[in-house]
C-alpha positions in Angstrom: 54.3 78.8 263.6 50.6 78.2 263.0 49.2 75.6 260.7 46.8 77.3 257.8 43.8 75.4 256.8 42.5 75.9 253.3 38.6 76.1 253.3 35.9 75.8 250.4 33.6 78.6 252.2 32.8 80.3 255.2 30.0 77.9 256.1 33.0 75.4 257.3 33.7 77.9 260.0 30.2 78.9 261.4 30.8 76.7 264.8 33.8 78.6 265.7 32.9 82.0 265.5 30.1 84.7 266.6 31.8 87.7 265.4 33.5 88.6 262.1 35.7 91.6 261.3 36.0 92.0 257.4 37.9 94.3 255.2 36.4 96.2 252.4 38.5 96.3 249.5 39.7 92.6 248.2 37.2 91.0 250.3 33.8 92.5 249.8 34.5 94.4 246.9 37.2 95.9 244.2 36.0 99.3 244.5 33.8 98.9 241.4 31.7 95.9 242.0 30.8 93.6 244.9 32.4 90.4 244.6 30.2 87.1 243.6 28.9 85.5 246.7 29.6 88.1 249.1 25.7 89.4 249.6 25.0 85.7 250.3 27.7 85.2 252.7 26.5 88.3 254.9 22.7 87.1 254.6 23.7 83.5 255.8 25.6 85.3 258.7 22.5 87.5 259.4 20.2 84.3 259.6 22.5 82.9 261.8 22.5 86.0 264.1 26.5 86.4 263.7 27.8 89.8 264.2 29.5 91.6 261.2 32.1 94.9 261.7 33.5 96.0 258.5 37.0 97.5 259.2 38.6 99.6 256.3 41.8 101.4 256.0 39.4 104.1 254.0 40.5 107.6 254.9 36.8 108.5 254.4 34.5 108.6 257.5 32.5 105.6 258.4 29.0 107.3 257.1 30.8 107.8 253.8 31.6 104.2 253.7 28.2 102.9 254.3 27.1 105.0 251.5 29.6 103.4 249.3 28.5 100.0 250.3 24.8 101.0 249.8 25.7 101.7 246.0 27.5 98.2 245.8 24.3 96.7 246.9 25.6 96.0 250.6 22.9 97.3 252.7 23.4 98.6 256.4 21.0 95.8 257.8 23.9 93.2 256.8 26.3 94.4 259.2 26.8 95.8 262.5 29.0 98.7 261.7 31.7 100.0 259.8 35.1 101.2 261.3 37.3 103.2 259.3 40.8 104.8 259.5 39.1 107.8 258.5 36.6 107.9 261.2 39.5 107.2 264.0 41.6 109.9 262.4 38.5 112.4 262.5 37.4 111.8 266.0 41.3 112.4 266.9 41.5 115.5 265.2 38.4 116.9 266.6 39.6 116.0 270.2 43.1 116.4 270.0 43.7 114.7 273.4 45.7 111.6 272.8 48.6 110.7 271.2 49.8 111.3 268.1 46.8 114.0 267.9 47.5 115.6 271.0 47.9 119.5 270.4 48.4 119.2 266.6 47.1 122.6 266.0 44.8 124.0 263.3 46.4 124.6 260.5 47.1 121.7 258.2 49.1 120.9 254.7 46.7 118.5 253.1 48.0 115.6 250.5 44.8 114.2 248.9 43.4 113.2 245.5 41.2 116.0 243.5 41.5 118.3 246.2 39.2 116.2 248.6 38.6 117.8 251.8 35.8 115.9 253.0 37.4 114.3 256.1 37.9 117.9 257.2 34.2 118.4 257.2 32.7 120.0 260.7 36.5 120.4 261.9 37.9 123.6 263.1 40.9 123.0 260.9 42.4 125.4 258.1 43.9 123.9 255.0 47.0 125.8 254.2 49.0 125.9 250.8 52.2 127.0 252.1 54.1 124.1 254.0 55.8 127.2 256.2 52.6 128.2 257.8 51.5 124.5 258.5 51.3 122.9 262.1 50.9 119.2 260.6 50.5 117.4 257.6 47.5 115.3 257.0 47.9 112.4 254.1 44.5 111.1 252.8 45.1 110.0 249.5 47.5 110.4 246.4 47.0 111.8 242.9 48.6 108.4 241.7 49.7 107.6 238.7 49.5 111.3 237.7 52.2 112.2 240.3 55.4 110.4 241.8 55.9 110.2 245.6 59.3 111.7 244.8 57.3 115.2 243.4 56.9 115.9 247.4 60.6 115.5 248.4 61.0 119.4 248.4 58.0 119.9 250.6 58.7 117.3 252.9 62.1 118.5 253.3 61.0 121.7 254.5 58.6 120.1 256.9 61.5 117.9 258.4 63.1 120.8 259.3 60.1 122.5 261.0 59.5 119.2 262.7 56.2 118.6 261.4 54.2 115.7 262.4 52.3 113.9 259.5 49.0 112.1 260.2 48.3 109.4 257.5 44.5 108.4 257.6 45.1 105.4 255.3 48.2 103.2 255.9 47.9 101.2 252.6 51.0 101.2 250.6 48.9 100.1 247.6 45.4 100.9 246.7 43.1 98.5 244.5 40.8 100.1 242.3 38.9 97.7 239.9 41.9 95.6 238.4 44.2 98.9 239.0 47.1 99.1 241.7 47.9 102.6 242.4 50.4 104.1 245.2 48.7 104.3 248.5 48.8 107.2 251.1 51.1 104.9 253.2 53.7 105.1 250.5 53.7 108.7 251.0 54.0 108.9 254.8 56.6 106.3 254.3 58.4 108.5 252.2 58.1 111.5 254.8 59.7 109.0 257.3 62.2 108.2 255.0 63.4 111.9 254.6 63.4 112.2 258.4 59.8 113.3 259.4 57.7 111.9 262.2 54.7 110.0 260.3 51.9 108.6 262.3 49.6 105.8 260.6 46.2 105.4 261.7 44.5 102.0 260.7 45.5 98.7 260.0 47.9 96.9 261.1 48.1 99.1 264.2 46.1 98.1 267.6 44.2 101.2 268.1 41.9 100.6 265.1 41.7 97.1 265.8 40.3 97.7 269.7 38.0 100.3 268.3 36.4 97.6 266.1 36.4 95.0 269.1 34.4 97.7 270.9 31.5 97.6 268.1 30.5 94.0 269.1 27.7 93.5 271.4 28.7 90.7 273.8 31.1 88.6 271.5 34.1 87.7 273.3 37.5 88.1 271.0 38.1 84.4 271.0 35.1 84.1 268.8 35.8 86.9 266.6 37.6 85.9 263.1 39.3 88.6 261.1 39.0 88.1 257.4 41.4 90.1 255.0 43.3 89.9 251.7 46.5 91.8 253.0 49.0 89.9 255.1 50.6 93.4 256.2 47.6 94.9 257.3 44.8 92.6 258.1 46.6 89.3 259.0 49.3 91.0 261.0 47.1 93.5 262.7 44.7 90.7 263.8 47.7 88.5 265.1 49.0 91.5 266.9 45.8 91.6 269.0 45.5 87.9 269.4 42.8 87.5 266.8 41.8 84.3 264.6 42.3 85.4 260.9 41.0 84.0 257.5 43.2 85.1 254.3 41.5 85.9 251.0 43.7 85.0 247.9 41.8 86.9 245.4 42.7 90.3 246.7 45.7 92.4 246.7 47.9 89.2 246.6 45.9 87.7 243.8 49.0 87.6 241.4 50.7 85.0 243.8 47.8 82.5 243.3 47.4 81.4 239.5 44.0 80.0 238.5 43.8 76.1 238.4 46.6 75.7 240.9 46.8 72.5 242.5 46.2 72.4 246.2 49.9 71.8 247.2 51.0 74.5 244.7 48.5 76.9 246.6 49.8 75.9 249.6 53.3 76.6 248.5 52.5 79.9 247.3 50.6 80.7 250.5 53.7 79.6 252.6 56.1 81.6 250.1 53.8 84.7 250.9 53.9 84.1 254.7 57.6 84.0 254.6 57.8 87.4 252.9 56.1 88.8 255.8 58.0 87.4 258.9 56.3 84.4 258.8 52.9 85.5 259.8 50.4 83.1 258.8 46.6 82.9 258.8 44.6 80.2 260.6 42.3 79.7 257.4 42.8 80.3 253.6 39.8 81.0 251.4 40.0 81.8 247.4 37.1 84.2 248.1 34.3 84.9 250.4 31.7 82.8 249.7 29.5 80.6 251.8 30.3 77.3 250.2 30.8 75.8 246.8 28.4 74.4 244.4 29.7 71.0 245.4 29.2 71.4 249.0 25.9 73.1 248.6 24.9 69.7 246.8 26.2 67.6 249.6 24.4 69.6 252.4 21.0 69.0 250.3 21.7 65.4 250.0 22.5 65.0 253.8 19.4 66.7 254.6 17.3 64.6 252.0 18.6 61.6 253.9 17.7 62.9 257.4 14.1 63.5 256.3 
């Protein structure tokens, strides 16, 4: 059991880490707007020559996410690289060399939102409308709440008989968009598995994507890298699985567990209760949001600097 330390801002952790792996949704932005303080944090990290890798379960490729981040005001100069589940999936589908992509075939039954086929761009893969013609299933997103996952059962039952593997390019069970919560692609893969199908999840919390992200750092050893995320199940558990330190952001996907104005002891109890729901996995650090330091801490810092003059 690890002890959890509650922090006021990332400034408190500066001496301990040189590299940061940051989740997107729930940490940097909510899909609609960047959270207050995030750009400030990234600027401070850049000034201190710290390295930032953004790691996301997005089913879109890395370049698509770079463009998304630009629109939200997060420039490419503020981080080292973006690693996405979609990018790892695209590379796997292209090469078809390693498990679970080995010899998948070229005919794919696609489950997505608004007929979005961008993840298949520049790949020699044909989308088929009839599950009987497919060699594998690719899940990138889902038309929730317009559709229910159970609507796919008749198709999935045929796929199970054919022993078709499913590749899920985003393991998130729930997706965050603005203040809305919707069924994530991971829930679709879970349904296929429940019906007897073989579903392969690409992305957090699985080790492959964390190891891929670690390869993006330039000369930073793993013990000096901190993973910052808002999902115990994906970010924190995944990082623990590859022996990385973690910081948990309370304002993201688990925000409903932390009421505004909670006393410190109540927040600690809420965090402990949350951890118990995920096999006792605890972060090393807990922050309400990704800010550099509180106004009060900044004021104290200026006072100390003045006294040194």
